C-alpha positions in Angstrom: 4.3 6.5 14.9 1.3 5.2 13.0 1.6 1.6 11.8 -0.3 0.7 8.6 -0.6 -2.5 6.6 -2.0 -2.7 3.0 -2.5 -5.6 0.6 -2.5 -5.6 -3.2 -4.4 -8.3 -5.1 -3.0 -8.9 -8.5 -5.1 -11.3 -10.7 -5.4 -11.8 -14.5 -3.1 -8.8 -15.3 -5.2 -6.5 -13.1 -4.8 -4.9 -9.6 -7.6 -4.3 -7.1 -7.4 -0.7 -5.9 -9.5 1.5 -3.6 -10.2 5.0 -4.9 -10.3 7.3 -1.9 -13.0 10.0 -2.1 -11.0 12.9 -0.4 -8.2 13.2 -3.0 -9.4 10.8 -5.7 -6.2 8.9 -5.2 -5.8 5.2 -5.6 -4.4 3.0 -2.8 -4.1 -0.7 -2.0 -6.8 -1.7 0.6 -5.4 -1.3 4.1 -5.3 0.6 7.3 -4.1 0.9 10.8 -2.6 -2.0 12.7 -4.4 -2.6 16.0 -2.6 -2.9 19.3 -1.2 -6.4 19.7 -2.1 -7.4 16.1 0.6 -8.8 13.8 1.3 -7.0 10.5 0.0 -10.2 8.7 -3.2 -10.3 10.7 -3.7 -6.5 10.1 -3.2 -6.8 6.4 -5.8 -9.5 6.1 -8.3 -7.9 8.5 -8.1 -4.5 6.7 -8.4 -6.2 3.3 -11.5 -8.1 4.4 -13.1 -5.0 6.0 -12.5 -2.8 2.9 -13.3 -5.4 0.2 -15.6 -8.1 1.6 -13.2 -10.7 0.2 -10.4 -12.7 1.8 -6.9 -12.7 0.3 -5.3 -16.1 -0.4 -1.6 -16.6 0.6 -0.6 -13.0 1.2 3.1 -12.3 1.2 5.1 -9.4 2.6 6.8 -7.3 -0.2 7.8 -4.1 1.5 8.5 -2.2 4.7 8.5 1.6 4.4 8.8 4.6 6.6 6.8 7.6 5.5 8.1 10.9 6.8 5.8 13.9 6.6 7.9 17.1 6.6 7.2 20.8 6.6 7.2 22.5 3.2 11.0 23.2 3.6 11.6 19.5 4.2 13.3 20.2 7.5 10.9 19.6 10.4 9.3 16.2 10.9 5.5 16.6 11.4 4.4 13.0 11.3 5.8 9.5 10.7 4.2 6.2 9.5 5.4 2.7 9.1 3.8 0.9 6.2 3.9 -2.9 5.5 2.9 -3.8 2.0 1.6 -7.3 1.2 0.7 -8.9 -2.2 -1.7 -11.8 -3.0 -2.5 -13.3 -6.4 -6.0 -14.4 -5.6 -8.9 -14.0 -3.2 -12.1 -15.8 -2.1 -15.5 -14.5 -1.6 -17.5 -11.7 -3.2 -16.0 -8.2 -3.5 -18.0 -5.2 -2.3 -18.6 -2.5 -5.0 -18.3 0.4 -2.7 -17.3 0.9 0.9 -17.2 3.7 3.4 -13.5 4.0 2.5 -14.1 4.5 -1.2 -14.8 2.7 -4.5 -13.1 -0.7 -5.3 -11.9 -0.8 -8.9 -9.9 -3.3 -11.0 -7.2 -1.7 -13.2 -4.6 -3.0 -15.6 -1.2 -3.4 -13.9 0.2 -0.8 -16.4 -2.2 1.8 -15.0 -0.1 2.0 -11.8 2.3 4.2 -13.8 -0.4 6.8 -14.4 -3.2 6.6 -11.9 -3.3 9.4 -9.3 -1.6 8.2 -6.1 1.2 9.1 -3.8 4.5 8.5 -5.6 5.8 6.3 -2.8 2.7 4.1 -3.2 3.3 3.9 -6.9 6.9 2.8 -6.3 6.1 0.2 -3.7 3.2 -1.3 -5.6 5.2 -1.6 -8.8 8.0 -3.2 -6.9 5.6 -5.7 -5.3 4.3 -6.8 -8.7 7.5 -6.8 -10.8 10.3 -7.8 -8.5 11.4 -10.7 -6.4 12.4 -10.2 -2.7 11.4 -7.5 -0.3 11.9 -3.8 -0.6 12.6 -1.4 2.3 12.6 2.4 2.1 11.9 5.8 3.4 9.8 8.4 1.6 9.9 12.0 2.6 6.7 14.0 1.8 5.3 17.5 2.4 2.0 17.7 4.1 0.4 17.8 0.6 2.1 14.5 -0.2 4.6 16.0 -2.7 7.5 13.6 -2.7 10.7 15.4 -1.5 13.1 12.4 -1.7 13.3 8.7 -1.2 15.8 6.0 -0.1 15.1 2.4 -1.3 16.9 -0.9 -0.6 15.9 -4.5 -1.4 16.9 -8.0 -0.2 16.5 -11.4 -1.7 16.3 -14.6 0.2 19.5 -16.7 -0.1 21.7 -13.8 -1.1 
């Protein structure tokens, strides 16, 4: 199972996204968790590597399992575990472009319409608009067509 951490910075009504060149889809900066690395350390490291800046006070907002299925949705082909963090500020200077793609600021509302995986859309919108932590499983075809999802959330103190 591949383990991934991503981190969304939300500032002044905008979100910092990375436009990936292969599909032209938008994602929160992030990547693979290294062996022995905590999910927190990985989210910060990947953000710094992909943006040149350092997130301030990142907070875990979601834990998701991504199931990549065959076109019939029956056979499991690949599985990822994704940890989504949010931060409301950063320090340092942002890179304009990286080997991973182009960094762009977008209004929060654009998350509803920008091209991206539907599970990413769901978890990024949750991170911005809801308290607590979300958990879920997204089932995709190899072409990242969403087959189904199962989502739960928890709040501290409940």
